[in-house]
N, C-alpha and C positions, 0 to 999 in steps of 0.2 A: 503493500499499499506505499503510495506517495506518503514524504515526508511533508511536501509542503502546499497548502492546501487555502494558499492565497486567490483562488479560482472560485474559492465558497465564500471569501468575503467581503463580500458585496454592497451590503445593507450599508447606506450613508451612515449609522451609529461608526461600526469600522475605520471610514475612510476619515470621519473625524479625528475618532482614539488615535489614530494612527500619528496625523500630522502634527497633536498637541502634545504626542508623546517621543517625534520625533523633535520636534521643535524644542521640547525640556531636557531633551534627552535623558528619557525616563525608562524604567524597563514596564511595560504592561504587557499582560496576555488575556487572552481569551479563556477562561478554563473551568472543566466539570461537566457539568448533564450536557449543556450546547454541542461543546465539543464530542463528546461521545453519539449524540443522537444524530449528529452531521454525518460523524462515520457510518451510523449504524443507516442511513437515509431515514430517522423519521421527523416530523413535523417538531421546532422547539421556538417556544416563544421567550423564554428567559433566557439573557446574554449573562454571565457572571465576567465582570470585567476585575482582576487582581492586579494590582499595580505593588511597584517595591517602592514605596512610600507613602504618598498620601492620599488613598483613596476617596476622600472628598474634596480634596483641592481636584483630580481631574471630574468627576462626576459634575461640579462646577463648571468648571471650563467645556467639558463635551455639551451641557445644559446651552450654556450661553451660544454655541457658535448652531447650533441647532434649534437655537430658538424655544427650548424648551423653559416653560414658564415656574412650571413647579419641582425642587427638587424636596426629598423625604430625605432627610437629615436622622440618622443615627448614633450618634457622638458615642454612646458606650460600646457600640457592639465597632464604631468606627468604618460604617458602612454609609453609602448612601444611592439612593435610588428614584429613578425616575421611566416614564410611560413613553416612547417616541414614537408614534404610528402604531404598530402594530407587536411593539416590543418592549419586552419591560426588563429594563436596562439597570444593573444593579453594580457598585462600585466597589473596591473593599481593599483595604492596606494589603501586602502579604505576613503571613502571622507565624510565630512558633505557638506553640501549645505544651503546655505539664495541665498534670491534672491531677487530683487528693482522690483517696479511695470512695470515702463517701458522697461522691459527686459528679454528675456527667460538664459542671461548668468549669471550661477551662482556664486556666493564670494564663494570660493571651498576653506576649512581647510581640514587637518590631521583628519581621522575618525578613529571609532568601526569598527566593520561585521555592527553591528544592525544601526550606522549611514549609511549605506553605503545601506543596505535594505531597510531605509525608505525612501532614497532618490527613489528608483524605482518608474516606471512608474504603475504596474501593480504587482497585488499580483502572480501572474504565471511569472513575470520576476525577484521578489525579492528571489525563491528558489537558496539556494546556500548548495555546498557539499565539505567537509570538505578534504582537502587532507595530513592533518599532519598525520602519520604513527597511533599513539594513538587512534585516530577515524576517519582513512582513507574509506571516502565513506560515512559517516555518514550526512544524510538530516537534514539541518537549516530551518525550514518554520513557521519563527516567524509569518505569516500572514495568514495559513492557503490555501494558492498557490494552494496546492495539491488538496484539496475539490473542491476547484474553478476550479481547471481542470476538475474532475468529471463531476462537475456540467453546463460545459459549461461554465462559466460565468467571464466577464471583471472585474473586480474590483480592485480601487484605493488601496495598503495599507495604506494611511493617510487617512483626509477629502478630499474628493476628490475636492471641492471646491478648497483647499489647495495646491492640486499637477495640478490641470488643469490652475490654474490661474499662479502658478508659473512658468510652462513652456507649454504652451498654445499648442503646437505641438502635449502634448500628448493623444490632445483629436483627431487631424487626427491619430493618433498612436492606440488611440480605438479602431476607424471605423474600420481601416486596421487590425489588429488584430482578431478581431466580424468577421469581413468578409471569411480574410484567413481562420482560423480556425473553420468557423460557429458555433460562442459562441454569447452568450447573454451580451449585456451590462445591468451590475446592475443597478435598480433603481433610487439609489441615482445617481452616476456619468451621467449618462443620464442627468438627470433633470441638473447636475450641466453644463453639457457640453452646455447645452440651455442656461442657465444665463452666463457661458461664452464665446459664441462664437464668440463675437468682440474682445475678446484678442487677434481672429488669425493677428489683424492686427501687432501686434509687431513680428513676424514671416516672414523671408526672404520666394517669390513664390518658389524658388528654393526648399529648406526646404517644402513646400507643396505642391509643384508637384511629390516628390519624393515619399513622402505616396502618394499622386493620384494615381501615375501610379502602385505601390503596390496596389492597390484596384481594377486598371484596368485590371492588370494581375492574379485576381485571379480567381477562377474555375466561382461562379457567383456573377461577381461586382457589377449588379444590385441591391443586399443585400446592401453593402456599401455605394451607393447612396443615396439609399433610409435613410439609416441614417443620410447621410452628408445633406442633404435635409429638415427632421425631428428636427434636432438640431440645423438648420438654418446657422449650418459650411459650406455648396453650397455657400450659399448667400453672403460669404463673400468675395468668390474670382471665383466666376462662377455664376454671373446674369443672361444670355444671355441661362444658362442651366435652373434654377430656373423659368424662361420666359414662358419656352414651357410647364409651369404645370396649369391644371388646364382646364375645358372644357365651350364654350359660347355657350347658345341656342338662337336664336331668329327665331322667326315663327316657332316652332317642330324640326328647324332644329339645328342639333349639331354636330361640331366637335369632332372627338375625343382627349383623352389625349396626347398630343403628348411628353410631361413629360414621361410618363409609358409606350409609345409606343417604344422611344428611348429608354428606358434601358430594351425591350422585345428583342431587337432589337440586342442592347449590349449584352445580355446573350444567344441569337440565335451564333453570331458568335464567339462568344466566346466557341461553342461546335468547333469548326470548325478550329481556328488561336492562336496562341499565340502571331502573330505578335501584338507588343505593337502600332503600329500607324494604323493600319487595325483597331482594337480597336478604334482610336480614332476616324478613318473615321467615324464607326459608332457612336459614339456621336454626331457627327458635321452633319452628315447628314442632318438634318432638322433644323440644328440651326436657318434658316432666319425665320422660319415656324412666330412666332409671328411679325415682321415687316411688312411680306408681305398679312398679313390672312385679307381678303376681304370678305363681304356678299354680294351674289349675289341672289336677288328674285329669279330668275328661278334655277340656279342651287345652293343654296347656299354658303357653304363656299370653299372659294379660295384661294391658295398660290403660286398663279403663281408666276416663276421667283425666289423662295425662293433656290435651287440650283444655279442659281448664285451670287444672293447676300452670300449665307453662303459660296463660296467660295472665296470673295470676305473679310467678315469675319475672315475666319480661322488664316491670318496671325497677325492681329491685335490681336484676343484671342492669338495667340504662344507668340509676342512680349510681350503683357500685363502679359500672365503667367509667362514665363521665361522659356517655349519652347524652342529647340532649330528650330532657322530660317533657317534649310538649305535644303537639300531632303528631309527630311521625314517631312515637313512644305507642302514643293511643292507635295508630294505624297498624303496627306492628303488631301491638296486644291481640286488637279484633281478628285479623288473619289468623294468629294462632288458636285463637278461638274457637273461630269455624272452620277450620281447615278439612275436620273431618265430614263434615257437613254437604258440599255435593260428593265425596266419595260415596257415601253411603246413598244420596239420588242415582248415581253411576250402578252401585250394587245391584240396588231394588228399583220397586214401581216408581216412577215419577208420577208424582199427582200434582196438580196446578194448586193445592192449598202448601204443600212442604215448597213450593217452587215462591210462591208469594211470601212463605216469612221466609226464605231467604234472602231473597231482594228488600225486606223489610230491614233485615239484622245487617245485612251486609251492608247498604243502601250504596253509595257512587264508588265503592270499593268492590261490585261486585266482579268486575273483571279481571280486577286483580287477583283476589281469593282463585278465580277460575285458571287462571295462570300457575299461581299456586298451584294446587291442586293436579293440573295435569304436569306438571313438573313431577310431582308427589308419588306417580305411578311408574316403579323402579323395580318392577319385581322380572326375574330371567325365565322366566316361563313366559316365552313368546307369545302363546296363542288367548295368554290371559290377558296381559299387554295389550293386545291388538283390540280385543274385546274390551277391554277399558276406554281406549281412545274411542273408539266407532259407539258405546254407549255416552264418552263423555259430548260426544257432536252433540247426541240428542239432546242431553242437559241445554247444552248451550242456545238449540234451535228452540228447547222450551221456554227455557227464558227469556230469549228473543219475544215469543207468543206472549207470553203472562203478563209483560213487561208493557210491550204496546195497548194490550186487550184493558188490565186493569189498572195502570199507573203507579203500580206497589213504590217501584223506588224512590226514597227519601220520604214516603206518603207519610201525610201525620191525619186523623180522622179528619172527617171533614166537620165532623160537630166539634165546637169547642168547648170548656169550662165555661167560660161567658155567655155562649148561647141555652149552655143548658140551666145557669143560674138565671136568667134572663127567663127562661119560659117557665121554669115551676116556680123562679122569689124564692129563690135559695141565697145565703151566702154559703162559702168555702167550705165543706165538709166532704168525707170519705163517700159520698155515693154521688158525687160530681168524677170520682177518680173510677170509681166501679165501672158505670154508665159507660164512661171513654172507653175502657179496657173491654167492656164486651160489646161495642161496636166495632175495634180495630178487630178483633177477636172472631167477628160475623164477614168481615169485609177478609182474612187471612182465610177461613176456612169456606171461603166463597158461595155463603148464606144469603146476602147480599152483594151492588155492588159495590165500587167505588167511585160512590154518588151523593151529595149532597141531602138529595130528596127521599134516597134511600133510607138514609143513615138519619132523618131526621124523623123518618116515620117510625125506626126500628127506636131512637130514643124516646119518643112519646109514649111506646109499647116496654119499654123496661123501666120507665118514671111510675107508669099504672103498677106495673108490678109491686113497685115498692112506695107504694100509698100515697105519691105524690099527685099535687093537683096543677095543671095551665091555668097561669095567670090570664085573665082576658083579658 
């Protein structure tokens, strides 16, 4: 591979930076992810420029020449950043770092390009391209990162145990890059991650989740989870998922390995959606199987109520892992609670009543629920899978028909509490809730249409049964 990449540095940012660097006789380099992605032929919108000297001064000088009005300066980190056209450009002074055992925050000193490349997490992220006009476009690759790109290997520039112990978040990043790029983690690195896994304790949950979510959003997230499991990283922050692993056999009857089943569902769903929280629902859908597991002599293994317990576990897990506790958590919780319902319809007779109830509970998330349930069909029996998939199509068709006919999705009974109070001269009381509930039940059961006139007539009949008189 060519050691000079000047033909690729055509963006105005590089031209302007090169002019200033040359005028002031500075050393400055494009470094890290941009160079890696350039060599891999992947698009990149982030440029990191490292300067041997003051990165803030170069940032301001470049911004002035490019007529960029806003430069964000982070003096405590010695970095400056601005957006120019389609690129996010960050400048930093070359640094040398040392670490204390109890923190991933380094003691930082000014350093050379070599010092800066030494402190990088992986060889493929330590690649640099010179911006000085004397050697513009020259690739500086002290750790054979180009070879590692060609061999598809994740390897640390220095001794892996030092790299991972200094900043344990790099272990999560190793798994993330291996998953996103479909690379292998070098053997020594893998062993070092296993022996340093407990060091993850000094990393904030927010930083861990940031890396985990990137793994979840990769094309085949199961690859990342298998690495997290085998290195014991997963054990440090997600024991509930670890508990899904393994098969137990009693009297010749075994249950499936719910860890690998979950990963299969996750990969299946990832073929159909980039929605991070729908992928989280796939991860969590069977999370309560270990605590609900029972052995019955007649039927074998059961996991009764795992959908309800799983839904109750979702907020606890989200809170501990510092995931959002807003509508995203409630969305995951709802899909976990309802994930067996469409499967039950696929297995049995599909009634309008059952469809109406599902539409009423799932509301606008019905399509996502169906996507999850379709991904959950993972039997090794091809005939069984084919039959389920065919039945699944019938359920989806029935959903559309019932929805069109009865308008149940997001529906509220056409009779309001206020109308009941006005009609019968009532103040707030239990009877109002009872009447509303019975009207809703009648609509879901198909006894009356989802229609204001039919609902009003039923309200009058129910009021009469309760001994209520209408106000003339």
